[in-house]
DOBA-46290 format. One record per residue (C-alpha): residue number from 1; x, y, z negated; residue in three letters. Coordinates in nm, 3 decimals, padded with zeros to 5 digits. Example, Ala and Ser with C-alpha at 12.3 -4.5 7.8 and 13.67 -1.06 7.14 Angstrom:
% DOBA-46290
+-----+---------+---------+---------+--------+
| num |       u |       v |       w | residu |
+-----+---------+---------+---------+--------+
|   1 |  01.230 | -00.450 | -00.780 |    ALA |
|   2 |  01.367 | -00.106 | -00.714 |    SER |
+-----+---------+---------+---------+--------+
***
This chain:
% DOBA-46290
+-----+---------+---------+---------+--------+
| num |       u |       v |       w | residu |
+-----+---------+---------+---------+--------+
|   1 | -01.020 |  01.797 | -00.203 |    MET |
|   2 | -00.822 |  01.894 |  00.041 |    THR |
|   3 | -00.423 |  01.727 |  00.123 |    ILE |
|   4 | -00.245 |  02.010 |  00.236 |    PRO |
|   5 |  00.035 |  01.850 |  00.482 |    ILE |
|   6 |  00.310 |  02.075 |  00.499 |    LYS |
|   7 |  00.584 |  01.863 |  00.681 |    GLN |
|   8 |  00.621 |  01.526 |  00.816 |    LEU |
|   9 |  00.924 |  01.341 |  00.866 |    LYS |
|  10 |  01.004 |  01.017 |  01.122 |    ILE |
|  11 |  01.316 |  00.873 |  00.946 |    HIS |
|  12 |  01.466 |  00.589 |  01.231 |    LYS |
|  13 |  01.624 |  00.309 |  01.029 |    LEU |
|  14 |  01.819 | -00.010 |  01.108 |    ASN |
|  15 |  01.839 | -00.317 |  00.863 |    MET |
|  16 |  02.031 | -00.620 |  00.837 |    ARG |
|  17 |  01.852 | -00.897 |  00.705 |    LEU |
|  18 |  02.034 | -01.130 |  00.464 |    LYS |
|  19 |  02.000 | -01.430 |  00.738 |    ASP |
|  20 |  01.861 | -01.468 |  01.064 |    PRO |
|  21 |  01.485 | -01.524 |  01.085 |    PHE |
|  22 |  01.345 | -01.802 |  01.367 |    THR |
|  23 |  00.982 | -01.854 |  01.448 |    THR |
|  24 |  00.790 | -02.019 |  01.711 |    SER |
|  25 |  00.862 | -01.679 |  01.939 |    PHE |
|  26 |  01.226 | -01.585 |  01.840 |    GLY |
|  27 |  01.516 | -01.552 |  01.633 |    THR |
|  28 |  01.659 | -01.186 |  01.475 |    PHE |
|  29 |  01.838 | -01.067 |  01.223 |    GLN |
|  30 |  01.853 | -00.662 |  01.248 |    ASP |
|  31 |  01.508 | -00.531 |  01.182 |    LYS |
|  32 |  01.451 | -00.137 |  01.325 |    GLU |
|  33 |  01.179 |  00.031 |  01.223 |    PHE |
|  34 |  01.040 |  00.402 |  01.089 |    PHE |
|  35 |  00.976 |  00.530 |  00.758 |    ILE |
|  36 |  00.726 |  00.804 |  00.763 |    THR |
|  37 |  00.747 |  01.077 |  00.478 |    GLU |
|  38 |  00.446 |  01.331 |  00.432 |    LEU |
|  39 |  00.534 |  01.625 |  00.243 |    ILE |
|  40 |  00.279 |  01.875 |  00.069 |    ASP |
|  41 |  00.281 |  02.222 | -00.056 |    GLU |
|  42 |  00.369 |  02.110 | -00.401 |    ASP |
|  43 |  00.633 |  01.908 | -00.272 |    GLY |
|  44 |  00.456 |  01.598 | -00.313 |    ASN |
|  45 |  00.640 |  01.310 | -00.068 |    ARG |
|  46 |  00.442 |  00.999 |  00.024 |    GLY |
|  47 |  00.589 |  00.699 |  00.256 |    TYR |
|  48 |  00.458 |  00.483 |  00.491 |    GLY |
|  49 |  00.687 |  00.202 |  00.716 |    GLU |
|  50 |  00.601 |  00.068 |  01.050 |    SER |
|  51 |  00.632 | -00.276 |  01.100 |    VAL |
|  52 |  00.638 | -00.339 |  01.474 |    ALA |
|  53 |  00.951 | -00.529 |  01.620 |    PHE |
|  54 |  01.187 | -00.416 |  01.884 |    SER |
|  55 |  01.032 | -00.655 |  02.111 |    SER |
|  56 |  00.694 | -00.722 |  02.149 |    PRO |
|  57 |  00.662 | -01.110 |  02.080 |    TRP |
|  58 |  00.402 | -01.095 |  01.758 |    TYR |
|  59 |  00.154 | -00.796 |  01.897 |    SER |
|  60 |  00.201 | -00.560 |  02.224 |    GLU |
|  61 |  00.325 | -00.314 |  01.985 |    GLU |
|  62 |  00.728 | -00.235 |  01.943 |    THR |
|  63 |  00.924 |  00.017 |  01.743 |    VAL |
|  64 |  00.964 |  00.244 |  02.102 |    LYS |
|  65 |  00.595 |  00.241 |  02.168 |    THR |
|  66 |  00.524 |  00.345 |  01.802 |    ASN |
|  67 |  00.717 |  00.624 |  01.793 |    LEU |
|  68 |  00.548 |  00.728 |  02.180 |    HIS |
|  69 |  00.198 |  00.689 |  02.023 |    VAL |
|  70 |  00.296 |  00.867 |  01.649 |    MET |
|  71 |  00.444 |  01.177 |  01.846 |    GLU |
|  72 |  00.191 |  01.228 |  02.141 |    ASP |
|  73 | -00.111 |  01.141 |  01.970 |    PHE |
|  74 | -00.151 |  01.038 |  01.617 |    LEU |
|  75 |  00.060 |  01.333 |  01.425 |    ILE |
|  76 | -00.119 |  01.594 |  01.698 |    PRO |
|  77 | -00.455 |  01.449 |  01.545 |    ILE |
|  78 | -00.334 |  01.486 |  01.206 |    LEU |
|  79 | -00.250 |  01.870 |  01.247 |    LYS |
|  80 | -00.573 |  01.930 |  01.396 |    ASP |
|  81 | -00.772 |  01.797 |  01.110 |    ASN |
|  82 | -00.820 |  01.861 |  00.789 |    GLN |
|  83 | -00.789 |  01.579 |  00.575 |    ILE |
|  84 | -00.981 |  01.526 |  00.211 |    ASN |
|  85 | -00.922 |  01.153 |  00.185 |    HIS |
|  86 | -00.712 |  00.886 |  00.310 |    PRO |
|  87 | -01.003 |  00.699 |  00.459 |    GLU |
|  88 | -01.087 |  00.962 |  00.690 |    GLN |
|  89 | -00.752 |  00.915 |  00.872 |    VAL |
|  90 | -00.879 |  00.572 |  00.999 |    SER |
|  91 | -01.195 |  00.751 |  01.164 |    ASP |
|  92 | -00.999 |  01.000 |  01.319 |    LEU |
|  93 | -00.758 |  00.798 |  01.483 |    PHE |
|  94 | -01.064 |  00.500 |  01.592 |    HIS |
|  95 | -01.069 |  00.686 |  01.960 |    PRO |
|  96 | -00.686 |  00.585 |  02.035 |    ILE |
|  97 | -00.711 |  00.196 |  02.124 |    LYS |
|  98 | -00.534 | -00.064 |  01.923 |    ARG |
|  99 | -00.168 |  00.098 |  01.829 |    ASN |
| 100 | -00.251 |  00.001 |  01.459 |    ASN |
| 101 |  00.106 | -00.049 |  01.345 |    MET |
| 102 |  00.146 |  00.321 |  01.450 |    ALA |
| 103 | -00.164 |  00.405 |  01.312 |    LYS |
| 104 | -00.087 |  00.200 |  00.973 |    SER |
| 105 |  00.240 |  00.398 |  00.924 |    ALA |
| 106 |  00.121 |  00.737 |  00.911 |    LEU |
| 107 | -00.203 |  00.623 |  00.746 |    GLU |
| 108 | -00.027 |  00.457 |  00.431 |    GLY |
| 109 |  00.181 |  00.771 |  00.397 |    ALA |
| 110 | -00.123 |  00.949 |  00.373 |    VAL |
| 111 | -00.246 |  00.724 |  00.128 |    TRP |
| 112 |  00.069 |  00.733 | -00.108 |    ASP |
| 113 |  00.070 |  01.101 | -00.075 |    LEU |
| 114 | -00.340 |  01.112 | -00.189 |    TYR |
| 115 | -00.240 |  00.836 | -00.497 |    ALA |
| 116 |  00.074 |  01.119 | -00.626 |    LYS |
| 117 | -00.160 |  01.419 | -00.642 |    ARG |
| 118 | -00.445 |  01.267 | -00.785 |    GLU |
| 119 | -00.177 |  01.122 | -01.034 |    LYS |
| 120 | -00.318 |  00.742 | -00.945 |    LEU |
| 121 | -00.115 |  00.423 | -00.850 |    THR |
| 122 | -00.186 |  00.331 | -00.515 |    LEU |
| 123 | -00.340 |  00.012 | -00.611 |    ALA |
| 124 | -00.566 |  00.230 | -00.813 |    ALA |
| 125 | -00.680 |  00.451 | -00.559 |    ALA |
| 126 | -00.750 |  00.138 | -00.362 |    LEU |
| 127 | -00.959 | -00.044 | -00.664 |    GLY |
| 128 | -00.738 | -00.292 | -00.713 |    GLY |
| 129 | -00.742 | -00.399 | -01.118 |    GLU |
| 130 | -00.429 | -00.660 | -01.099 |    ARG |
| 131 | -00.105 | -00.614 | -01.336 |    LYS |
| 132 |  00.052 | -00.898 | -01.148 |    GLN |
| 133 |  00.034 | -01.084 | -00.836 |    ILE |
| 134 |  00.109 | -01.440 | -00.691 |    ASP |
| 135 |  00.370 | -01.450 | -00.435 |    VAL |
| 136 |  00.499 | -01.712 | -00.219 |    GLY |
| 137 |  00.769 | -01.741 |  00.039 |    ILE |
| 138 |  00.786 | -01.763 |  00.433 |    SER |
| 139 |  01.056 | -01.947 |  00.512 |    ILE |
| 140 |  01.180 | -01.928 |  00.896 |    GLY |
| 141 |  01.233 | -02.271 |  01.121 |    ILE |
| 142 |  01.611 | -02.395 |  01.001 |    GLN |
| 143 |  01.893 | -02.564 |  01.201 |    PRO |
| 144 |  01.785 | -02.913 |  01.007 |    THR |
| 145 |  01.509 | -03.088 |  00.797 |    VAL |
| 146 |  01.784 | -03.122 |  00.502 |    ASP |
| 147 |  01.863 | -02.736 |  00.544 |    ASP |
| 148 |  01.488 | -02.701 |  00.550 |    LEU |
| 149 |  01.426 | -02.906 |  00.200 |    ILE |
| 150 |  01.742 | -02.729 |  00.028 |    GLN |
| 151 |  01.568 | -02.401 |  00.125 |    THR |
| 152 |  01.240 | -02.537 | -00.016 |    ILE |
| 153 |  01.371 | -02.653 | -00.306 |    GLN |
| 154 |  01.584 | -02.323 | -00.399 |    HIS |
| 155 |  01.202 | -02.105 | -00.418 |    PHE |
| 156 |  01.041 | -02.381 | -00.575 |    VAL |
| 157 |  01.257 | -02.383 | -00.880 |    ASP |
| 158 |  01.247 | -01.978 | -00.838 |    ALA |
| 159 |  00.895 | -02.048 | -00.913 |    GLY |
| 160 |  00.724 | -01.933 | -00.591 |    TYR |
| 161 |  00.327 | -02.010 | -00.552 |    LYS |
| 162 |  00.327 | -02.126 | -00.201 |    ARG |
| 163 |  00.585 | -02.231 |  00.041 |    ILE |
| 164 |  00.532 | -02.127 |  00.408 |    LYS |
| 165 |  00.697 | -02.330 |  00.694 |    ILE |
| 166 |  00.727 | -02.187 |  01.035 |    LYS |
| 167 |  00.627 | -02.460 |  01.259 |    ILE |
| 168 |  00.639 | -02.502 |  01.675 |    LYS |
| 169 |  00.576 | -02.801 |  01.896 |    PRO |
| 170 |  00.895 | -03.059 |  01.844 |    GLY |
| 171 |  00.901 | -02.901 |  01.456 |    TRP |
| 172 |  00.596 | -02.960 |  01.309 |    ASP |
| 173 |  00.419 | -03.284 |  01.176 |    VAL |
| 174 |  00.743 | -03.525 |  01.118 |    GLU |
| 175 |  00.944 | -03.216 |  00.975 |    VAL |
| 176 |  00.595 | -03.149 |  00.734 |    LEU |
| 177 |  00.564 | -03.514 |  00.665 |    ARG |
| 178 |  00.926 | -03.569 |  00.532 |    GLU |
| 179 |  00.889 | -03.240 |  00.332 |    VAL |
| 180 |  00.549 | -03.357 |  00.133 |    ARG |
| 181 |  00.778 | -03.678 |  00.048 |    LYS |
| 182 |  00.981 | -03.458 | -00.139 |    HIS |
| 183 |  00.746 | -03.220 | -00.268 |    PHE |
| 184 |  00.439 | -03.403 | -00.332 |    PRO |
| 185 |  00.248 | -03.120 | -00.489 |    ASP |
| 186 |  00.371 | -02.809 | -00.386 |    THR |
| 187 |  00.122 | -02.583 | -00.242 |    PRO |
| 188 |  00.215 | -02.566 |  00.139 |    ILE |
| 189 |  00.128 | -02.415 |  00.401 |    MET |
| 190 |  00.256 | -02.408 |  00.813 |    ALA |
| 191 |  00.241 | -02.118 |  01.023 |    ASP |
| 192 |  00.239 | -02.158 |  01.399 |    ALA |
| 193 |  00.239 | -01.820 |  01.533 |    ASN |
| 194 | -00.005 | -01.922 |  01.859 |    SER |
| 195 |  00.267 | -02.209 |  01.942 |    ALA |
| 196 |  00.007 | -02.451 |  02.041 |    TYR |
| 197 | -00.344 | -02.466 |  02.282 |    THR |
| 198 | -00.651 | -02.672 |  02.259 |    ILE |
| 199 | -00.513 | -02.914 |  02.438 |    ASP |
| 200 | -00.282 | -03.020 |  02.128 |    ASP |
| 201 | -00.615 | -03.106 |  01.913 |    ILE |
| 202 | -00.531 | -03.402 |  01.848 |    GLU |
| 203 | -00.164 | -03.371 |  01.778 |    HIS |
| 204 | -00.305 | -03.084 |  01.510 |    LEU |
| 205 | -00.533 | -03.313 |  01.341 |    GLN |
| 206 | -00.251 | -03.524 |  01.256 |    LYS |
| 207 | -00.159 | -03.205 |  00.967 |    LEU |
| 208 | -00.496 | -03.334 |  00.791 |    ASP |
| 209 | -00.309 | -03.596 |  00.617 |    ASP |
| 210 | -00.054 | -03.370 |  00.460 |    LEU |
| 211 | -00.239 | -03.155 |  00.194 |    ASN |
| 212 | -00.176 | -02.888 |  00.321 |    LEU |
| 213 | -00.339 | -02.521 |  00.187 |    MET |
| 214 | -00.384 | -02.380 |  00.569 |    MET |
| 215 | -00.279 | -02.412 |  00.882 |    ILE |
| 216 | -00.224 | -02.034 |  01.012 |    GLU |
| 217 | -00.292 | -01.939 |  01.357 |    GLN |
| 218 | -00.202 | -02.266 |  01.580 |    PRO |
| 219 | -00.364 | -02.158 |  01.914 |    LEU |
| 220 | -00.346 | -01.811 |  02.091 |    GLU |
| 221 | -00.307 | -01.502 |  01.953 |    HIS |
| 222 | -00.618 | -01.377 |  02.089 |    ASP |
| 223 | -00.842 | -01.613 |  02.023 |    ASP |
| 224 | -01.118 | -01.686 |  01.809 |    ILE |
| 225 | -01.307 | -01.928 |  02.021 |    VAL |
| 226 | -01.111 | -02.221 |  02.063 |    ASP |
| 227 | -00.975 | -02.179 |  01.691 |    HIS |
| 228 | -01.386 | -02.236 |  01.600 |    ALA |
| 229 | -01.355 | -02.574 |  01.816 |    LYS |
| 230 | -01.048 | -02.647 |  01.605 |    LEU |
| 231 | -01.194 | -02.585 |  01.264 |    GLN |
| 232 | -01.488 | -02.797 |  01.339 |    ALA |
| 233 | -01.301 | -03.131 |  01.367 |    VAL |
| 234 | -00.986 | -03.064 |  01.102 |    MET |
| 235 | -01.077 | -03.076 |  00.745 |    LYS |
| 236 | -00.721 | -02.862 |  00.693 |    THR |
| 237 | -00.839 | -02.438 |  00.661 |    PRO |
| 238 | -00.746 | -02.284 |  00.958 |    ILE |
| 239 | -00.613 | -01.900 |  00.893 |    CYS |
| 240 | -00.640 | -01.646 |  01.141 |    LEU |
| 241 | -00.336 | -01.420 |  01.159 |    ASP |
| 242 | -00.282 | -01.245 |  01.518 |    GLU |
| 243 | -00.636 | -01.262 |  01.599 |    SER |
| 244 | -00.754 | -01.038 |  01.352 |    ILE |
| 245 | -00.714 | -00.661 |  01.436 |    HIS |
| 246 | -01.005 | -00.526 |  01.241 |    SER |
| 247 | -01.345 | -00.597 |  01.056 |    LEU |
| 248 | -01.529 | -00.657 |  01.356 |    GLU |
| 249 | -01.285 | -00.964 |  01.477 |    ASP |
| 250 | -01.347 | -01.071 |  01.101 |    THR |
| 251 | -01.709 | -01.033 |  01.130 |    ARG |
| 252 | -01.701 | -01.254 |  01.451 |    LYS |
| 253 | -01.452 | -01.505 |  01.364 |    ALA |
| 254 | -01.681 | -01.578 |  01.050 |    TYR |
| 255 | -01.984 | -01.596 |  01.242 |    GLU |
| 256 | -01.824 | -01.859 |  01.468 |    LEU |
| 257 | -01.648 | -02.054 |  01.225 |    GLY |
| 258 | -01.331 | -01.999 |  01.383 |    SER |
| 259 | -01.162 | -02.027 |  01.034 |    CYS |
| 260 | -01.188 | -02.055 |  00.629 |    LYS |
| 261 | -00.874 | -01.783 |  00.543 |    ILE |
| 262 | -00.788 | -01.440 |  00.653 |    ILE |
| 263 | -00.426 | -01.320 |  00.663 |    ASN |
| 264 | -00.463 | -00.900 |  00.633 |    ILE |
| 265 | -00.165 | -00.771 |  00.721 |    LYS |
| 266 | -00.218 | -00.407 |  00.685 |    ILE |
| 267 |  00.004 | -00.300 |  00.981 |    GLY |
| 268 | -00.190 | -00.574 |  01.200 |    ARG |
| 269 | -00.526 | -00.389 |  01.148 |    VAL |
| 270 | -00.410 | -00.073 |  01.120 |    GLY |
| 271 | -00.372 |  00.038 |  00.752 |    GLY |
| 272 | -00.493 |  00.030 |  00.444 |    LEU |
| 273 | -00.841 |  00.152 |  00.457 |    THR |
| 274 | -00.941 | -00.123 |  00.734 |    GLU |
| 275 | -00.731 | -00.352 |  00.544 |    ALA |
| 276 | -01.005 | -00.269 |  00.228 |    LYS |
| 277 | -01.316 | -00.317 |  00.484 |    ARG |
| 278 | -01.190 | -00.669 |  00.553 |    ILE |
| 279 | -01.095 | -00.757 |  00.201 |    HIS |
| 280 | -01.468 | -00.639 |  00.093 |    ASP |
| 281 | -01.655 | -00.833 |  00.365 |    PHE |
| 282 | -01.444 | -01.131 |  00.265 |    CYS |
| 283 | -01.548 | -01.092 | -00.098 |    MET |
| 284 | -01.880 | -01.035 |  00.002 |    ASP |
| 285 | -01.886 | -01.385 |  00.267 |    LYS |
| 286 | -01.657 | -01.591 |  00.024 |    GLY |
| 287 | -01.384 | -01.603 |  00.254 |    ILE |
| 288 | -01.045 | -01.637 |  00.073 |    ASP |
| 289 | -00.790 | -01.391 |  00.164 |    VAL |
| 290 | -00.402 | -01.338 |  00.133 |    TRP |
| 291 | -00.169 | -01.067 |  00.236 |    CYS |
| 292 |  00.068 | -01.166 |  00.509 |    GLY |
| 293 |  00.477 | -01.006 |  00.556 |    GLY |
| 294 |  00.617 | -00.864 |  00.831 |    MET |
| 295 |  00.975 | -00.840 |  00.701 |    LEU |
| 296 |  00.904 | -00.505 |  00.537 |    GLU |
| 297 |  01.131 | -00.295 |  00.324 |    ALA |
| 298 |  01.079 | -00.173 |  00.000 |    GLY |
| 299 |  00.788 |  00.091 |  00.114 |    VAL |
| 300 |  00.589 | -00.199 |  00.332 |    GLY |
| 301 |  00.644 | -00.394 |  00.045 |    ARG |
| 302 |  00.513 | -00.158 | -00.213 |    ALA |
| 303 |  00.191 | -00.100 | -00.005 |    HIS |
| 304 |  00.158 | -00.478 |  00.000 |    ASN |
| 305 |  00.159 | -00.511 | -00.352 |    VAL |
| 306 | -00.077 | -00.240 | -00.412 |    ALA |
| 307 | -00.320 | -00.385 | -00.135 |    LEU |
| 308 | -00.284 | -00.734 | -00.315 |    THR |
| 309 | -00.423 | -00.619 | -00.645 |    THR |
| 310 | -00.797 | -00.615 | -00.491 |    LEU |
| 311 | -00.982 | -00.890 | -00.604 |    ALA |
| 312 | -01.051 | -01.130 | -00.321 |    GLN |
| 313 | -00.644 | -01.179 | -00.266 |    PHE |
| 314 | -00.704 | -01.496 | -00.462 |    VAL |
| 315 | -00.427 | -01.711 | -00.241 |    LEU |
| 316 | -00.040 | -01.625 | -00.303 |    PRO |
| 317 |  00.073 | -01.385 | -00.024 |    GLY |
| 318 |  00.412 | -01.330 |  00.152 |    ASP |
| 319 |  00.565 | -01.034 | -00.049 |    THR |
| 320 |  00.879 | -01.195 | -00.151 |    ALA |
| 321 |  01.136 | -00.980 | -00.360 |    GLY |
| 322 |  01.375 | -00.713 | -00.198 |    SER |
| 323 |  01.655 | -00.952 | -00.255 |    SER |
| 324 |  01.527 | -01.247 | -00.070 |    ARG |
| 325 |  01.582 | -01.034 |  00.278 |    TYR |
| 326 |  01.833 | -00.736 |  00.204 |    TRP |
| 327 |  02.145 | -00.690 |  00.058 |    GLU |
| 328 |  02.042 | -00.360 | -00.067 |    ARG |
| 329 |  01.683 | -00.209 | -00.021 |    ASP |
| 330 |  01.538 |  00.153 |  00.034 |    ILE |
| 331 |  01.378 |  00.176 | -00.304 |    ILE |
| 332 |  01.450 |  00.189 | -00.663 |    LYS |
| 333 |  01.385 | -00.013 | -00.851 |    PRO |
| 334 |  01.348 | -00.298 | -00.585 |    GLU |
| 335 |  01.090 | -00.529 | -00.574 |    VAL |
| 336 |  01.176 | -00.798 | -00.812 |    VAL |
| 337 |  01.010 | -01.158 | -00.856 |    VAL |
| 338 |  01.029 | -01.366 | -01.167 |    GLU |
| 339 |  00.833 | -01.714 | -01.170 |    ASN |
| 340 |  00.627 | -01.610 | -00.887 |    GLY |
| 341 |  00.498 | -01.286 | -00.997 |    LEU |
| 342 |  00.508 | -00.952 | -00.920 |    ILE |
| 343 |  00.425 | -00.680 | -01.184 |    ASN |
| 344 |  00.268 | -00.385 | -01.005 |    VAL |
| 345 |  00.417 | -00.092 | -01.083 |    PRO |
| 346 |  00.221 |  00.180 | -01.295 |    ASP |
| 347 |  00.389 |  00.470 | -01.175 |    GLN |
| 348 |  00.177 |  00.743 | -00.931 |    PRO |
| 349 |  00.162 |  00.646 | -00.563 |    GLY |
| 350 |  00.343 |  00.342 | -00.425 |    ILE |
| 351 |  00.509 |  00.331 | -00.791 |    GLY |
| 352 |  00.897 |  00.311 | -00.637 |    TYR |
| 353 |  01.157 |  00.595 | -00.588 |    ASP |
| 354 |  01.319 |  00.608 | -00.257 |    ILE |
| 355 |  01.701 |  00.520 | -00.292 |    ASP |
| 356 |  01.822 |  00.841 | -00.098 |    GLU |
| 357 |  02.194 |  00.669 | -00.067 |    GLU |
| 358 |  02.048 |  00.363 |  00.089 |    ALA |
| 359 |  01.815 |  00.536 |  00.303 |    MET |
| 360 |  02.069 |  00.800 |  00.427 |    ASP |
| 361 |  02.318 |  00.445 |  00.491 |    GLU |
| 362 |  02.073 |  00.286 |  00.700 |    PHE |
| 363 |  01.905 |  00.614 |  00.897 |    THR |
| 364 |  01.999 |  00.651 |  01.225 |    GLU |
| 365 |  01.803 |  00.974 |  01.281 |    TRP |
| 366 |  01.529 |  01.155 |  01.144 |    THR |
| 367 |  01.245 |  01.414 |  01.309 |    ARG |
| 368 |  01.087 |  01.651 |  01.146 |    VAL |
| 369 |  00.751 |  01.806 |  01.224 |    TYR |
| 370 |  00.586 |  02.127 |  01.090 |    HIS |
| 371 |  00.193 |  02.155 |  01.013 |    PHE |
+-----+---------+---------+---------+--------+
***
C-alpha cells in the first residue's frame, strides 16, 4: 500500500541543555537540530529528528550539511518515488554517499507515518516485543572527581542500570579507579570518543583491572584494524561506535575481531532500517548491542525507545528520561525513567504527542515542501 505523502515540513529548533556536556572533543550546551514532519492525505503526521551537531566533531556531518543534503538530494528522491514501505527509503537513499544523519532524519519520519497509518506502534512495526526497556546514563567529563562521584551517586540512586563515563588522556585510569572504590558493584563503562591511538595500548590495558562492562571507541573514528589489535590484548570488551556506519562495517569488524559489542545509533547508521539490519546480524553472530544517544530531544528519544525493544538490545542504552537533559521537551508525555526502566508507549507510531507550545517556543523557522 502506497504511503501518500502530501507535504513535508522541516522545523529548525534550538534548545538549551540543562547542563554543559563535555566529551574528549569539546563542550557545548545549546543544541540546534531539525524536526522533520511528513503529512499524508489523511492528515496523519510522521516525525523524525536530525542528530548532527553544529560542528563536525562527532562525524563529518553538521546541522548545515544536513539541511543541504536533505533539500538538494534526499527530498527530491522522496518526491520522485512511490513509497510503499519505509525499508524502501534506505535503498532509495543509498546512491547518496554517507550523510547518514540527514538520511535518518527523513527515514525516521517515514517509519513513524507508516506505523500510524497501519495503527501500529513504531516498536511493533520494527518487530520489537519488549514492553519495558533498561536504560543507563551517559555522564560527561566533570570539573573534578568529586563532582563526578556525586553525579554518579545521583543516577545510581535513581535506579539507572549502567553508568557511562566519558574519558580522555589525563582523565581516565586514575579517575575510574577512584570511581570503582566508591561503586564496586555498579555496571560502569568508559567512552573515549576516539581520544587514544594504538601507541596508548599499554596505558589502556590498565583498564582491565577495573571490571568495566566495556570501553567504547578508544581509537580513531574510522578504524577497525587497530581496534582488532587492541581487543586481542585486552580482556575488557571493546565497543565500537563511530567506526560503524553500516551493516558492512559491522560485518568487517566482526570478522576482524575488532570488538565484542556494538553501539547502534540510528542517526549514525542512516536510519531505522539499517539499524535493524545491524541488529539482526549481531543477533545471528551473538554480538551484544545497545542503543547509543546523541542528546536527542523527544522525537529522537522516542525512536530510540522503539528500536531498543528489539531482542538483541541486551545491554542498557543511553536513552535517559527527557528531564535528564531538558527543562522542557517537545513531546508529551515526556520520556520518564522509573528505577532504570522506560515503559514503551502503546499508541501508534512513536507513541508520544508533539507538545505544540514547546515546539513553537524552540522553533527558529519552518520550511514547507509540497509533494
